All heavy atoms as an XYZ file, in Angstrom:
853
protein
N     114.782     94.243    116.562
C     115.199     93.021    115.911
C     114.854     91.845    116.823
O     114.902     91.960    118.032
C     116.691     93.038    115.625
C     117.114     94.074    114.603
S     118.887     94.099    114.292
C     119.046     92.712    113.211
N     114.533     90.750    116.217
C     114.207     89.537    116.957
C     114.974     88.393    116.301
O     114.919     88.214    115.091
C     112.703     89.291    116.898
C     112.277     88.054    117.589
N     112.360     87.897    118.951
C     111.784     86.893    117.104
C     111.913     86.692    119.269
N     111.564     86.072    118.167
N     115.703     87.617    117.071
C     116.520     86.533    116.522
C     117.436     87.029    115.407
O     117.598     86.369    114.392
C     115.636     85.389    116.020
C     114.843     84.739    117.126
O     115.325     84.727    118.273
O     113.743     84.245    116.849
N     117.958     88.230    115.592
C     118.844     88.867    114.617
C     118.159     89.208    113.301
O     118.816     89.487    112.314
C     120.099     88.034    114.360
C     121.076     88.140    115.494
O     121.049     89.094    116.265
N     121.960     87.166    115.599
N     116.866     89.150    113.230
C     116.126     89.558    112.050
C     115.201     90.706    112.407
O     114.707     90.803    113.526
C     115.278     88.409    111.485
C     116.105     87.415    110.727
O     116.979     87.773    109.939
N     115.846     86.145    110.967
N     114.965     91.562    111.438
C     114.002     92.631    111.636
C     112.599     92.044    111.623
O     112.284     91.174    110.815
C     114.118     93.678    110.519
C     115.247     94.636    110.723
C     116.506     94.359    110.239
C     115.039     95.829    111.408
C     117.555     95.245    110.425
C     116.074     96.724    111.600
C     117.339     96.432    111.109
N     111.775     92.499    112.531
C     110.371     92.100    112.631
C     109.546     93.362    112.822
O     110.030     94.337    113.399
C     110.146     91.165    113.821
C     110.836     89.826    113.711
C     110.233     88.925    112.656
O     109.028     89.093    112.339
O     110.956     88.069    112.137
N     108.311     93.330    112.382
C     107.421     94.466    112.617
C     106.966     94.462    114.069
O     106.702     93.408    114.641
C     106.211     94.417    111.676
C     106.597     94.820    110.274
C     106.875     93.875    109.310
C     106.710     96.168    109.941
C     107.265     94.252    108.035
C     107.103     96.545    108.674
C     107.377     95.582    107.730
O     107.767     95.964    106.478
N     106.926     95.637    114.661
C     106.435     95.759    116.028
C     104.950     95.443    116.063
O     104.203     95.858    115.171
C     106.660     97.178    116.562
C     108.088     97.584    116.836
C     108.144     99.055    117.233
C     108.696     96.722    117.927
N     104.520     94.756    117.064
C     103.104     94.463    117.238
C     102.488     95.514    118.146
O     101.978     95.223    119.218
C     102.901     93.064    117.808
C     103.262     91.987    116.821
O     103.016     92.137    115.629
N     103.856     90.916    117.286
N     102.565     96.753    117.713
C     102.022     97.871    118.461
C     100.810     98.412    117.713
O     100.799     98.444    116.480
C     103.053     98.992    118.603
C     104.248     98.630    119.455
C     103.913     98.509    120.928
O     103.063     99.283    121.415
O     104.499     97.638    121.582
N      99.824     98.834    118.448
C      98.659     99.462    117.838
C      99.110    100.785    117.216
O      99.714    101.612    117.891
C      97.592     99.712    118.907
C      96.356    100.368    118.375
C      95.352    100.599    119.504
C      94.214    101.445    118.980
N      93.333    101.867    120.050
N      98.872    100.966    115.927
C      99.315    102.219    115.300
C      98.589    103.420    115.884
O      97.429    103.336    116.282
C      98.974    102.042    113.827
C      98.192    100.803    113.709
C      98.192    100.089    115.016
N      99.289    104.519    115.941
C      98.700    105.768    116.413
C      98.479    106.724    115.251
O      98.543    106.337    114.090
N      98.244    107.951    115.601
C      98.043    108.972    114.582
C      99.368    109.334    113.945
O     100.424    109.233    114.559
C      97.406    110.209    115.214
C      96.020    109.981    115.810
C      95.590    111.189    116.618
C      95.016    109.697    114.706
N      99.303    109.797    112.726
C     100.527    110.191    112.065
C     101.131    111.416    112.743
O     100.433    112.224    113.344
C     100.260    110.482    110.588
C      99.280    111.620    110.296
C      99.979    112.666    109.461
C      98.084    111.052    109.572
N     102.455    111.521    112.657
C     103.158    112.638    113.272
C     102.957    113.906    112.460
O     102.979    113.879    111.236
C     104.650    112.336    113.387
C     105.030    111.256    114.381
C     106.532    111.013    114.336
C     104.610    111.638    115.778
N     102.755    115.009    113.133
C     102.623    116.332    112.518
C     101.438    116.398    111.559
O     101.447    117.151    110.601
C     103.911    116.738    111.820
N     100.421    115.600    111.813
C      99.252    115.587    110.941
C      98.363    116.802    111.133
O      97.831    117.349    110.165
N      98.213    117.229    112.366
C      97.368    118.380    112.667
C      97.969    119.123    113.849
O      98.580    118.526    114.731
C      95.943    117.918    112.991
C      95.240    117.279    111.815
S      93.654    116.465    112.179
C      92.881    117.465    113.384
N      97.772    120.402    113.866
C      98.268    121.215    114.959
C      97.552    120.850    116.258
O      96.371    120.502    116.262
C      98.019    122.687    114.623
C      98.834    123.647    115.434
C      98.723    125.071    114.921
O      98.655    125.255    113.689
O      98.685    125.961    115.758
N      98.266    120.886    117.359
C      97.740    120.611    118.704
C      97.212    119.188    118.883
O      96.323    118.950    119.699
C      96.645    121.619    119.085
C      97.166    123.036    119.090
O      98.283    123.283    119.539
N      96.384    123.965    118.572
N      97.733    118.261    118.124
C      97.326    116.863    118.224
C      97.928    116.253    119.495
O      99.059    116.545    119.854
C      97.805    116.088    117.002
C      97.384    114.638    116.980
S      95.616    114.340    116.941
C      95.173    115.089    115.402
N      97.173    115.416    120.180
C      97.662    114.721    121.366
C      97.952    113.270    120.999
O      97.196    112.647    120.263
C      96.627    114.783    122.492
C      96.373    116.189    122.951
N      97.250    116.864    123.771
C      95.367    117.054    122.683
C      96.787    118.078    123.994
N      95.639    118.222    123.338
N      99.028    112.763    121.535
C      99.466    111.414    121.199
C      99.530    110.550    122.454
O      99.806    111.042    123.535
C     100.853    111.451    120.545
C     100.849    112.171    119.226
C     101.182    113.518    119.141
C     100.491    111.505    118.065
C     101.165    114.184    117.927
C     100.482    112.159    116.842
C     100.820    113.499    116.784
O     100.805    114.141    115.585
N      99.296    109.254    122.254
C      99.444    108.303    123.347
C     100.913    107.934    123.484
O     101.649    107.878    122.497
C      98.661    107.022    123.052
C      97.170    107.177    123.118
C      96.462    105.854    122.872
O      97.023    104.793    123.266
O      95.383    105.868    122.289
N     101.335    107.666    124.700
C     102.701    107.251    124.965
C     102.791    105.735    124.807
O     101.947    104.995    125.302
C     103.087    107.658    126.386
C     104.487    107.301    126.775
C     104.757    107.792    128.199
C     106.129    107.400    128.664
N     106.401    107.872    130.031
N     103.817    105.280    124.102
C     104.096    103.856    123.955
C     105.535    103.632    124.377
O     106.406    104.447    124.101
C     103.919    103.387    122.509
C     102.502    103.397    122.056
N     101.695    102.303    122.138
C     101.746    104.375    121.518
C     100.500    102.608    121.672
N     100.512    103.857    121.285
N     105.796    102.532    125.026
C     107.146    102.203    125.462
C     107.529    100.853    124.873
O     106.751     99.895    124.942
C     107.229    102.144    127.008
C     108.607    101.696    127.458
C     106.861    103.486    127.622
N     108.703    100.800    124.292
C     109.260     99.520    123.860
C     110.635     99.414    124.504
O     111.320    100.413    124.714
C     109.351     99.383    122.328
C     110.206    100.498    121.729
C     107.983     99.364    121.697
C     110.502    100.292    120.262
N     111.022     98.227    124.844
C     112.307     98.003    125.494
C     113.266     97.394    124.482
O     112.976     96.354    123.896
C     112.146     97.087    126.705
C     111.249     97.677    127.751
N     111.694     98.619    128.652
C     109.929     97.495    128.023
C     110.697     98.991    129.427
N     109.609     98.316    129.069
N     114.382     98.070    124.301
C     115.400     97.599    123.374
C     116.619     97.143    124.156
O     116.951     97.712    125.191
C     115.784     98.712    122.406
C     114.644     99.262    121.549
C     115.107    100.472    120.759
C     114.108     98.181    120.621
N     117.263     96.107    123.637
C     118.464     95.557    124.268
C     119.678     95.941    123.419
O     119.533     96.334    122.261
C     118.344     94.035    124.354
C     117.148     93.547    125.168
C     117.065     92.027    125.158
C     116.871     91.524    123.787
N     115.772     90.796    123.384
N     120.879     95.794    123.969
C     122.081     96.061    123.167
C     122.057     95.275    121.859
O     121.641     94.119    121.816
C     123.221     95.592    124.076
C     122.677     95.784    125.458
C     121.211     95.430    125.350
N     122.445     95.936    120.805
C     122.493     95.412    119.431
C     121.129     95.346    118.755
O     121.044     94.953    117.594
C     123.199     94.059    119.342
C     124.658     94.173    119.678
O     125.330     95.114    119.253
N     125.152     93.249    120.472
N     120.051     95.710    119.447
C     118.755     95.833    118.777
C     118.801     97.047    117.858
O     119.485     98.030    118.133
C     117.618     96.031    119.788
C     117.151     94.744    120.432
O     117.583     93.669    119.982
O     116.361     94.822    121.385
N     118.072     96.964    116.779
C     117.969     98.085    115.847
C     116.492     98.399    115.649
O     115.634     97.520    115.732
C     118.627     97.738    114.517
N     116.228     99.654    115.382
C     114.866    100.119    115.143
C     114.873    100.908    113.844
O     115.660    101.833    113.671
C     114.409    101.001    116.308
C     112.985    101.524    116.268
C     111.982    100.370    116.357
C     112.760    102.494    117.422
N     114.016    100.516    112.911
C     113.916    101.174    111.611
C     112.544    101.835    111.518
O     111.515    101.163    111.681
C     114.092    100.153    110.483
C     113.928    100.735    109.116
C     114.908    101.541    108.566
C     112.782    100.484    108.380
C     114.748    102.088    107.304
C     112.617    101.028    107.119
C     113.602    101.827    106.576
N     112.529    103.126    111.289
C     111.289    103.882    111.128
C     111.243    104.449    109.719
O     112.288    104.824    109.162
C     111.231    105.022    112.149
C     111.401    104.618    113.613
C     111.572    105.858    114.487
C     110.213    103.805    114.078
N     110.041    104.516    109.157
C     109.928    104.999    107.783
C     108.540    105.566    107.520
O     107.582    105.254    108.229
C     110.217    103.873    106.789
C     109.208    102.754    106.856
N     108.070    102.741    106.101
C     109.169    101.625    107.604
C     107.369    101.651    106.367
N     108.017    100.961    107.287
N     108.458    106.364    106.481
C     107.149    106.844    106.023
C     106.567    105.814    105.057
O     107.279    104.939    104.551
C     107.279    108.205    105.310
O     108.158    108.063    104.186
C     107.808    109.278    106.261
N     105.291    105.941    104.790
C     104.640    104.979    103.897
C     105.036    105.159    102.433
O     104.655    104.362    101.589
C     103.118    105.027    104.050
C     102.497    106.319    103.578
O     103.224    107.306    103.338
O     101.252    106.372    103.464
N     105.828    106.179    102.134
C     106.313    106.360    100.769
C     107.143    105.184    100.295
O     107.215    104.912     99.097
N     107.755    104.458    101.226
C     108.548    103.280    100.843
C     107.626    102.124    100.469
O     107.697    101.584     99.374
C     109.497    102.846    101.981
C     110.553    103.922    102.222
C     110.158    101.508    101.649
C     111.439    103.648    103.396
N     106.753    101.742    101.362
C     105.907    100.568    101.113
C     104.859    100.838    100.035
O     104.374     99.910     99.397
C     105.219    100.109    102.415
O     104.532    101.213    103.003
C     106.240     99.557    103.394
N     104.528    102.105     99.804
C     103.542    102.444     98.781
C     104.173    102.857     97.452
O     103.469    103.202     96.504
C     102.607    103.525     99.289
C     101.764    103.032    100.480
C     100.733    104.025    100.954
N      99.836    104.498     99.931
C      98.775    103.832     99.453
N      98.509    102.631     99.911
N      97.998    104.361     98.539
N     105.500    102.789     97.370
C     106.173    103.041     96.093
C     105.697    101.963     95.113
O     105.574    100.799     95.483
C     107.680    102.990     96.274
N     105.400    102.362     93.897
C     104.871    101.362     92.972
C     105.618    101.357     91.642
O     106.267    102.317     91.265
C     103.365    101.515     92.775
C     102.961    102.866     92.263
O     103.611    103.867     92.548
N     101.902    102.922     91.500
N     105.488    100.218     90.968
C     106.131    100.049     89.665
C     105.155    100.447     88.560
O     104.046    100.921     88.835
C     106.633     98.613     89.498
C     105.539     97.556     89.527
O     104.335     97.903     89.464
O     105.880     96.359     89.624
N     105.537    100.235     87.309
C     104.691    100.650     86.179
C     103.437     99.794     86.024
O     102.563    100.111     85.225
C     105.499    100.676     84.887
C     106.116     99.342     84.538
O     106.017     98.389     85.335
O     106.718     99.244     83.454
N     103.307     98.715     86.816
C     102.104     97.873     86.794
C     101.234     98.141     88.016
O     100.314     97.394     88.298
C     102.497     96.404     86.728
C     103.236     96.037     85.457
C     103.659     94.595     85.490
C     104.498     94.321     84.248
N     105.590     93.423     84.504
N     101.562     99.191     88.772
C     100.849     99.589     89.985
C     100.967     98.579     91.128
O     100.099     98.504     91.986
C      99.384     99.912     89.705
C      99.188    101.392     89.465
O     100.058    102.200     89.789
N      98.047    101.752     88.920
N     102.040     97.788     91.130
C     102.331     96.914     92.266
C     103.064     97.736     93.315
O     103.975     98.496     92.983
C     103.228     95.744     91.845
C     102.548     94.840     90.848
O     101.421     94.421     91.061
N     103.233     94.548     89.759
N     102.689     97.585     94.578
C     103.368     98.284     95.660
C     104.642     97.548     96.058
O     104.690     96.319     96.030
C     102.468     98.416     96.894
C     101.338     99.384     96.720
C     100.039     98.974     96.927
C     101.571    100.701     96.352
C      98.981     99.862     96.777
C     100.536    101.597     96.202
C      99.228    101.173     96.409
N     105.642     98.305     96.483
C     106.882     97.730     97.009
C     106.552     96.868     98.227
O     106.999     95.739     98.323
C     107.867     98.851     97.362
C     109.191     98.357     97.852
C     110.128     97.828     96.964
C     109.530     98.419     99.195
C     111.357     97.368     97.412
C     110.754     97.968     99.653
C     111.664     97.438     98.760
O     112.876     96.992     99.214
N     105.777     97.395     99.142
C     105.196     96.623    100.236
C     106.121     96.304    101.397
O     107.335     96.476    101.341
N     105.503     95.833    102.464
C     106.205     95.487    103.697
C     107.080     94.252    103.526
O     108.146     94.145    104.133
C     105.202     95.270    104.830
C     104.484     96.533    105.234
C     103.449     96.317    106.326
O     103.219     95.156    106.736
O     102.880     97.319    106.778
N     106.645     93.308    102.708
C     107.406     92.073    102.502
C     108.765     92.376    101.871
O     109.795     91.868    102.331
C     106.608     91.107    101.622
C     107.272     89.781    101.397
C     106.384     88.868    100.554
C     107.075     87.565    100.248
N     106.248     86.697     99.406
N     108.791     93.208    100.832
C     110.061     93.569    100.194
C     110.947     94.368    101.133
O     112.168     94.183    101.150
C     109.824     94.364     98.907
C     109.384     93.491     97.764
O     109.760     92.330     97.671
N     108.576     94.042     96.881
N     110.340     95.264    101.908
C     111.109     96.069    102.846
C     111.771     95.182    103.897
O     112.970     95.295    104.169
C     110.219     97.121    103.519
C     110.896     97.989    104.571
C     112.109     98.714    104.012
C     109.887     98.972    105.158
N     111.017     94.283    104.472
C     111.556     93.372    105.497
C     112.659     92.495    104.902
O     113.686     92.251    105.535
C     110.425     92.520    106.069
C     110.848     91.657    107.226
C     109.638     90.933    107.798
C     110.028     89.912    108.814
N     108.877     89.153    109.302
N     112.470     92.053    103.674
C     113.463     91.204    103.003
C     114.791     91.949    102.845
O     115.849     91.415    103.185
C     112.936     90.767    101.640
C     113.894     89.938    100.834
C     113.271     89.581     99.493
C     114.320     89.096     98.520
N     113.789     88.988     97.166
N     114.759     93.183    102.372
C     116.001     93.930    102.153
C     116.646     94.311    103.488
O     117.870     94.326    103.611
C     115.784     95.150    101.229
C     117.117     95.640    100.652
C     115.072     96.273    101.926
C     117.696     94.766     99.609
N     115.837     94.593    104.496
C     116.389     94.868    105.824
C     117.157     93.655    106.346
O     118.274     93.775    106.838
C     115.275     95.233    106.806
C     114.751     96.655    106.758
C     113.431     96.763    107.512
C     115.774     97.628    107.316
N     116.565     92.484    106.237
C     117.198     91.283    106.767
C     118.383     90.820    105.927
O     119.332     90.249    106.462
C     116.170     90.170    106.947
C     115.283     90.429    108.140
O     115.732     90.960    109.153
N     114.015     90.097    108.031
N     118.364     91.093    104.636
C     119.515     90.759    103.792
C     120.734     91.597    104.164
O     121.864     91.166    103.964
C     119.191     90.988    102.313
C     118.316     89.938    101.717
C     117.949     90.249    100.275
O     118.150     91.354     99.767
N     117.391     89.263     99.598
N     120.500     92.792    104.690
C     121.584     93.723    104.984
C     121.756     94.001    106.473
O     122.450     94.933    106.860
C     121.346     95.035    104.226
C     121.388     94.814    102.742
O     122.442     94.726    102.152
N     120.217     94.689    102.123
N     121.158     93.197    107.321
C     121.096     93.460    108.766
C     122.448     93.587    109.440
O     122.577     94.253    110.458
C     120.258     92.384    109.461
C     120.898     91.010    109.414
C     119.993     89.964    109.992
C     120.640     88.592    109.853
N     119.721     87.543    110.238
N     123.492     92.983    108.888
C     124.810     93.020    109.511
C     125.685     94.159    108.980
O     126.813     94.324    109.429
C     125.528     91.678    109.316
C     124.801     90.537    110.022
O     124.263     90.767    111.128
O     124.757     89.427    109.459
N     125.146     94.924    108.040
C     125.893     96.032    107.450
C     125.813     97.275    108.326
O     124.978     97.357    109.244
C     125.339     96.365    106.053
C     125.592     95.252    105.053
O     126.549     94.477    105.244
O     124.829     95.162    104.074
N     126.662     98.249    108.037
C     126.566     99.549    108.699
C     125.191    100.134    108.416
O     124.586     99.874    107.362
C     127.641    100.506    108.175
C     129.039    100.120    108.644
O     129.159     99.452    109.683
O     129.997    100.499    107.947
N     124.711    100.947    109.343
C     123.371    101.523    109.206
C     123.225    102.326    107.926
O     122.191    102.262    107.259
C     123.036    102.371    110.428
C     123.055    101.629    111.767
C     122.619    102.557    112.889
C     122.212    100.375    111.739
N     124.262    103.082    107.544
C     124.182    103.870    106.314
C     124.072    102.972    105.086
O     123.398    103.315    104.111
C     125.386    104.808    106.184
O     126.585    104.063    106.144
N     124.690    101.808    105.137
C     124.605    100.849    104.030
C     123.200    100.262    103.955
O     122.662    100.063    102.854
C     125.672     99.740    104.191
C     125.491     98.640    103.155
C     127.073    100.337    104.108
N     122.589    100.005    105.096
C     121.215     99.491    105.108
C     120.277    100.496    104.446
O     119.474    100.134    103.582
C     120.757     99.167    106.546
C     121.580     98.010    107.123
C     119.260     98.832    106.576
C     121.322     97.730    108.588
N     120.400    101.768    104.828
C     119.546    102.811    104.244
C     119.761    102.889    102.741
O     118.805    102.940    101.960
C     119.821    104.184    104.913
C     119.398    104.167    106.377
C     119.150    105.317    104.137
C     117.913    104.118    106.634
N     121.024    102.886    102.296
C     121.334    102.970    100.862
C     120.806    101.742    100.125
O     120.306    101.847     99.003
C     122.848    103.126    100.661
C     123.228    103.450     99.262
C     122.693    104.817     98.884
C     123.135    105.212     97.499
N     122.449    106.424     97.029
N     120.871    100.566    100.754
C     120.354     99.338    100.132
C     118.851     99.423     99.912
O     118.341     98.996     98.868
C     120.671     98.122    101.003
O     122.053     97.947    101.120
N     118.140     99.967    100.896
C     116.692    100.148    100.748
C     116.408    101.136     99.621
O     115.562    100.876     98.759
C     116.058    100.616    102.074
C     116.202     99.535    103.137
C     114.580    100.991    101.868
C     115.923    100.007    104.544
N     117.115    102.261     99.640
C     116.928    103.269     98.589
C     117.157    102.666     97.202
O     116.347    102.861     96.291
C     117.901    104.422     98.832
C     117.777    105.547     97.841
C     118.792    106.640     98.099
O     119.388    106.699     99.194
O     119.001    107.450     97.176
N     118.235    101.909     97.048
C     118.538    101.278     95.756
C     117.482    100.252     95.360
O     117.093    100.162     94.192
C     119.915    100.611     95.796
C     121.046    101.609     95.867
O     120.887    102.788     95.556
N     122.203    101.148     96.315
N     117.015     99.463     96.332
C     116.020     98.429     96.036
C     114.685     99.043     95.623
O     114.041     98.566     94.687
C     115.851     97.503     97.248
C     115.256     96.159     96.876
O     115.795     95.514     95.949
O     114.275     95.750     97.515
N     114.279    100.101     96.310
C     113.026    100.784     95.948
C     113.154    101.394     94.555
O     112.249    101.270     93.724
C     112.649    101.857     96.997
C     111.502    102.730     96.496
C     112.274    101.206     98.318
N     114.290    102.025     94.282
C     114.518    102.633     92.957
C     114.474    101.576     91.866
O     113.852    101.774     90.822
C     115.871    103.371     92.945
O     115.843    104.399     93.932
C     116.153    103.975     91.584
N     115.138    100.443     92.113
C     115.129     99.351     91.133
C     113.720     98.802     90.939
O     113.290     98.529     89.812
C     116.068     98.241     91.588
C     116.178     97.105     90.594
C     117.144     96.020     91.046
O     118.140     96.351     91.712
O     116.867     94.838     90.739
N     112.976     98.632     92.022
C     111.611     98.125     91.946
C     110.730     99.041     91.098
O     109.949     98.575     90.272
C     111.020     97.994     93.351
C     109.578     97.588     93.376
C     109.220     96.252     93.296
C     108.570     98.544     93.470
C     107.886     95.871     93.308
C     107.239     98.173     93.482
C     106.894     96.837     93.402
N     110.859    100.341     91.322
C     110.006    101.305     90.614
C     110.378    101.458     89.142
O     109.537    101.846     88.337
C     110.076    102.672     91.301
S     109.331    102.680     92.938
N     111.619    101.146     88.802
C     112.044    101.276     87.414
C     111.885    102.707     86.928
O     112.365    103.645     87.573
N     111.179    102.879     85.836
C     110.974    104.202     85.261
C     109.772    104.927     85.849
O     109.500    106.066     85.487
C     110.799    104.099     83.741
C     112.066    103.624     83.063
O     113.165    103.925     83.513
N     111.910    102.854     81.999
N     109.043    104.261     86.731
C     107.859    104.869     87.327
C     108.281    105.897     88.370
O     109.096    105.608     89.247
C     106.969    103.797     87.971
C     105.601    104.270     88.296
N     105.275    104.803     89.514
C     104.468    104.309     87.555
C     103.999    105.146     89.519
N     103.494    104.850     88.340
N     107.728    107.084     88.307
C     108.087    108.164     89.220
C     107.481    107.934     90.608
O     106.332    107.521     90.740
C     107.574    109.491     88.659
C     108.002    110.694     89.452
C     107.540    111.991     88.825
O     107.340    112.025     87.598
O     107.362    112.964     89.571
N     108.276    108.213     91.633
C     107.760    108.126     93.003
C     106.707    109.205     93.205
O     106.910    110.355     92.815
C     108.883    108.317     94.023
C     109.926    107.214     94.085
C     111.060    107.617     95.008
C     109.298    105.924     94.555
N     105.577    108.845     93.815
C     104.495    109.815     93.992
C     104.364    110.295     95.437
O     103.555    111.149     95.729
C     103.143    109.233     93.516
C     102.823    107.930     94.254
C     103.155    109.011     92.010
C     101.434    107.389     93.998
N     105.169    109.732     96.331
C     105.094    110.104     97.736
C     106.505    110.305     98.268
O     107.472    109.764     97.717
C     104.383    108.995     98.529
C     103.849    109.460     99.868
O     104.090    110.613    100.257
O     103.196    108.650    100.554
N     106.611    111.087     99.328
C     107.928    111.293     99.938
C     108.393    110.021    100.637
O     107.590    109.176    101.005
C     107.888    112.452    100.930
C     107.001    112.141    102.130
O     105.852    111.728    101.918
O     107.465    112.281    103.267
N     109.703    109.916    100.774
C     110.302    108.784    101.475
C     111.225    109.339    102.547
O     112.095    110.160    102.273
C     111.095    107.879    100.516
C     110.137    107.138     99.589
C     111.964    106.904    101.290
C     110.820    106.218     98.600
N     111.004    108.895    103.774
C     111.888    109.241    104.880
C     112.186    107.976    105.665
O     111.305    107.131    105.865
C     111.243    110.287    105.783
N     113.450    107.828    106.074
C     113.877    106.643    106.817
C     114.778    107.070    107.972
O     115.535    108.029    107.859
C     114.687    105.701    105.924
C     113.946    105.138    104.747
S     115.014    104.049    103.768
C     115.658    105.216    102.570
N     114.695    106.331    109.062
C     115.560    106.520    110.213
C     115.864    105.143    110.788
O     114.946    104.342    110.997
C     114.879    107.391    111.270
C     115.583    107.512    112.610
C     116.868    108.310    112.480
C     114.664    108.145    113.637
N     117.130    104.871    111.010
C     117.503    103.604    111.641
C     118.453    103.920    112.789
O     119.353    104.735    112.654
C     118.114    102.614    110.621
C     118.313    101.235    111.269
C     119.386    103.143    110.018
C     118.615    100.140    110.268
N     118.200    103.268    113.909
C     119.077    103.431    115.078
C     119.439    102.045    115.599
O     118.672    101.086    115.431
C     118.418    104.261    116.202
C     117.122    103.603    116.696
C     118.183    105.689    115.767
C     116.555    104.233    117.938
N     120.615    101.956    116.181
C     121.056    100.693    116.785
C     121.523    100.975    118.187
O     122.271    101.921    118.436
C     122.181    100.070    115.961
C     122.541     98.679    116.431
C     123.470     98.010    115.439
C     123.653     96.555    115.824
N     124.445     95.842    114.819
N     121.090    100.156    119.118
C     121.458    100.309    120.510
C     122.851     99.722    120.718
O     123.094     98.570    120.374
C     120.425     99.596    121.436
C     119.006    100.080    121.148
C     120.807     99.787    122.901
C     118.813    101.571    121.270
N     123.741    100.502    121.273
C     125.118    100.034    121.532
C     125.175     99.256    122.823
O     124.422     99.411    123.706
C     126.075    101.229    121.611
C     126.185    101.972    120.303
C     127.137    101.271    119.409
C     127.308    102.059    118.128
N     128.285    101.539    117.292
């Protein structure tokens, strides 16, 4: 979090996790301070689409994160889940969705 708002990390993306057996990964270090939060997710969230083939996208994800930033972590996750479901309407999700949020005490 930056200025109490969620921001995307400016890190060079690496290879996807568990993509291939015996894959080697680069080590990255980020420094978190007390009350910082880190939200990790699969692309199933940002690539969720509605019946017009519009993607949910990073902008909507960041918006819902920041709208709920002061809530309990479980409430933030549920808010994202509800927002993605509402966005998609009757359109079926075509990709898996996984989310993890942690907050430094």
